[in-house]
C-alpha positions in Angstrom: 55.4 138.9 49.1 55.4 142.0 51.5 53.0 140.0 53.7 55.6 137.3 53.8 58.5 139.2 55.5 56.9 139.8 58.6 56.3 136.2 59.1 59.6 135.5 58.0 61.1 137.7 60.4 58.6 136.4 63.1 59.6 132.8 62.4 63.3 134.0 62.9 62.8 135.7 66.2 60.7 132.5 67.7 63.8 130.4 66.4 66.3 132.4 68.1 64.2 132.4 71.2 63.9 128.8 71.1 67.4 128.5 70.8 68.2 130.5 73.7 66.0 128.8 75.8 67.0 124.9 75.4 70.1 123.2 75.5 71.0 119.6 75.7 73.5 118.0 78.2 75.6 114.9 76.9 76.1 111.9 78.7 79.6 112.5 79.6 79.1 115.8 81.0 77.2 117.6 84.0 75.7 121.4 83.8 75.5 124.1 86.1 72.9 126.7 84.9 73.8 130.5 86.4 71.1 132.9 86.9 72.8 136.4 87.4 76.1 135.1 88.4 74.7 132.9 91.2 74.7 129.0 90.6 70.7 128.3 90.1 70.7 124.5 89.0 72.9 121.5 88.8 72.1 119.2 86.0 73.7 115.6 86.2 71.1 113.6 83.9 71.6 113.8 80.0 68.8 115.1 78.1 67.0 118.8 76.6 66.9 121.2 79.2 65.2 124.7 79.3 66.5 128.1 80.6 65.9 131.6 80.5 67.2 133.4 77.6 69.4 136.5 78.3 69.2 135.7 82.2 70.4 132.4 82.3 73.9 130.8 81.1 75.0 127.4 81.4 78.8 126.0 81.9 79.4 122.3 81.0 82.1 120.3 83.2 83.7 116.9 81.6 82.7 114.1 83.9 85.1 111.5 82.4 88.7 110.3 84.1 91.1 112.9 83.3 95.1 112.3 83.7 97.3 114.6 85.4 101.2 114.2 84.8 103.8 116.2 85.8 106.3 117.6 83.2 109.2 117.3 85.4 110.3 114.6 88.0 109.4 115.7 91.6 112.6 115.4 94.0 112.3 113.2 97.6 114.5 112.7 100.0 114.2 108.9 101.5 114.8 107.7 105.2 118.3 107.1 104.3 119.0 111.0 103.4 119.2 109.9 99.9 117.4 111.8 96.9 115.4 110.4 94.4 113.8 111.6 91.2 110.1 110.3 91.0 108.1 110.6 87.9 104.2 109.9 88.6 100.9 110.3 87.1 97.3 110.5 88.8 93.9 109.6 87.4 90.7 111.9 88.7 87.5 112.8 87.9 84.8 115.4 88.9 82.0 113.8 91.4 80.5 117.2 92.8 80.2 119.6 90.2 78.6 122.7 92.5 81.7 121.7 95.0 84.4 121.5 92.4 82.8 125.1 91.0 82.9 126.5 94.5 86.2 125.6 95.2 88.1 126.1 92.1 85.6 128.3 90.1 85.5 125.2 87.5 89.0 125.7 86.5 91.0 122.6 85.7 94.2 124.1 85.8 93.5 125.4 89.3 92.4 121.7 90.2 95.8 120.4 88.5 97.4 122.7 90.9 95.4 121.9 93.7 95.9 118.0 92.9 100.0 118.3 92.4 100.5 119.8 95.7 98.6 117.1 97.6 100.4 114.5 95.5 103.6 115.9 96.3 103.0 116.5 100.0 101.8 112.8 100.3 104.6 111.4 98.3 107.2 113.3 100.3 105.7 112.3 103.5 105.6 108.6 102.1 109.4 108.6 100.9 110.6 110.2 103.9 109.9 106.9 106.1 110.9 104.8 103.6 114.4 103.4 102.2 115.2 103.6 98.4 114.9 99.6 97.9 111.1 100.3 99.3 110.3 102.9 97.1 111.8 100.9 93.9 110.4 97.6 94.5 109.5 96.5 98.0 106.6 98.5 99.0 105.9 100.4 95.8 102.2 99.1 95.7 101.7 99.9 99.6 103.1 103.6 98.8 100.8 104.0 96.2 97.7 102.6 97.8 98.0 104.9 100.6 98.9 108.1 98.6 95.5 107.5 96.6 93.5 106.8 99.7 94.7 110.0 101.6 94.6 112.2 98.5 90.7 110.8 97.8 90.0 112.3 101.2 91.5 115.6 101.1 90.4 116.3 97.4 86.8 115.0 97.7 86.6 118.9 99.5 86.8 120.1 96.4 84.3 117.9 94.4 87.3 115.6 93.0 87.7 111.9 93.1 91.0 110.4 93.0 90.8 107.2 90.8 94.6 106.0 90.7 98.2 107.3 91.5 100.9 105.5 90.0 105.0 105.9 89.4 106.1 105.8 86.5 109.8 105.8 87.3 112.0 106.2 90.4 115.4 107.4 89.5 118.6 108.3 91.5 120.0 111.7 90.6 123.1 111.5 88.4 125.5 112.2 91.1 123.8 109.6 93.3 123.4 107.2 90.3 127.3 107.5 89.8 128.4 106.5 93.3 125.9 103.7 93.5 126.9 102.3 90.3 130.6 102.5 91.3 129.7 100.6 94.6 127.5 98.1 92.6 130.5 97.5 90.0 132.9 97.1 93.0 130.7 94.7 94.6 130.0 92.5 91.4 134.1 92.6 90.7 134.5 91.3 94.0 132.0 88.5 94.0 133.2 87.5 90.5 137.1 87.2 91.7 135.6 85.2 94.8 133.6 82.9 92.4 136.8 82.5 89.9 138.9 81.9 92.7 136.7 79.1 94.0 136.2 77.7 90.7 140.1 77.8 90.2 140.4 75.8 93.6 137.8 73.7 92.7 139.7 72.8 89.4 142.7 72.2 90.9 141.1 69.7 93.2 139.5 67.9 90.2 142.6 67.5 88.4 144.4 66.5 91.3 141.8 64.0 92.0 141.8 63.0 88.4 145.6 62.4 88.2 145.5 60.1 91.4 142.9 58.1 89.9 145.0 57.9 86.9 148.1 56.6 88.8 145.8 54.2 90.6 144.5 53.1 87.4 147.7 52.8 85.6 149.3 51.3 88.6 146.2 48.5 89.2 146.6 47.9 85.3 150.2 47.3 85.7 149.9 45.2 88.3 147.4 43.0 86.7 149.6 43.0 83.5 152.5 41.8 85.4 150.4 39.2 87.3 149.0 37.9 83.7 152.4 37.8 82.3 154.0 36.1 85.0 151.2 33.6 85.1 151.6 33.3 81.2 155.3 33.0 81.4 154.7 30.2 84.2 152.3 28.2 82.1 154.8 28.6 79.1 157.9 27.5 81.4 155.6 24.4 82.5 154.5 23.7 79.2 158.0 23.8 77.6 159.5 21.7 80.4 156.9 19.2 79.7 157.3 19.1 76.0 161.2 19.0 76.3 161.4 16.7 79.2 160.0 13.9 76.9 162.9 14.5 74.7 165.9 16.2 76.0 168.3 15.8 73.1 165.5 17.8 70.9 165.5 20.3 73.6 169.2 20.8 73.5 169.2 20.9 69.7 166.5 23.6 69.6 168.5 25.4 72.3 171.1 25.4 69.9 169.5 26.3 66.9 167.8 29.0 68.9 171.5 30.5 69.9 172.8 29.9 65.9 169.9 32.3 64.8 170.3 34.8 67.6 174.0 34.8 67.1 174.5 35.1 63.4 171.8 37.8 62.6 174.0 39.8 60.7 176.9 39.7 58.1 179.6 41.3 60.2 178.9 39.1 63.2 182.4 37.8 64.4 183.2 35.1 67.3 186.6 33.6 68.4 185.9 30.3 69.5 188.0 27.1 69.4 187.1 24.4 66.8 186.0 21.6 69.4 183.9 24.3 71.3 180.6 22.6 72.5 178.8 25.7 70.7 179.7 24.3 67.4 178.4 20.7 68.3 175.5 20.3 66.3 177.3 22.0 63.4 179.8 19.2 63.7 176.8 17.1 63.8 175.4 18.1 60.5 178.5 17.4 59.0 178.6 13.7 59.9 180.2 13.7 63.2 179.4 12.0 66.1 178.5 13.7 69.2 180.8 14.3 71.8 178.6 12.4 74.5 178.5 9.4 72.2 182.0 9.0 71.5 
């Protein structure tokens, strides 16, 4: 048992030495090996690696795409001297670990500060030569492409690649928004009033045209009705004339009967005529008297 104690201690020391000399680099990482505070080696390939314990130490750097997003929107001035609030974000990653460490000591906060300054200056330059319409919709993609290219060229000096720059929102400040919205409302009301006036004028024109067409149609219909009625009356008169010409006495009798019917419609109808009036001719004939023309 006493002999096992030193053996276990030796095994522990060996394990600690091995642990202090070996390290693993993940495929998502790069590593820098420092020796007495100086950069000794840069490891870019994943796998198991060796270092001298107590003399060398290793720092790891994430090589994946990182995001930078401003907490507060940035304020810029357009070519129209109008302020705008811009909310943007940046996608970036480390491409040169050695240069990244030398430039910002491998500190992500320092890198983000440098990135923010560069992006802000480039956006201000782009916004300063464009209108509000351009930055909102017209040339938005072009602006982002220019900013990404220029920012990438500048930040390569610190070992960083700019993958993408995007605008999330472009707003007007509240004091400017109120005046802009007021002008927009006034313009929309003016357009609406013009359209209502044009609509009312068009409605009046349509109604007038409809009334004119109605009068024309009624006049044509009345004309056609009167023509048809006149033709009917003419044909009826012709028919009556032909029928009554065949027997004039029957025609006179028919006319008298028609007159009697029209005259004696009511019980209170009263006429003052002489008994021998020609009006009562057929009434006298119905009592057995001969007509005056036959006497």
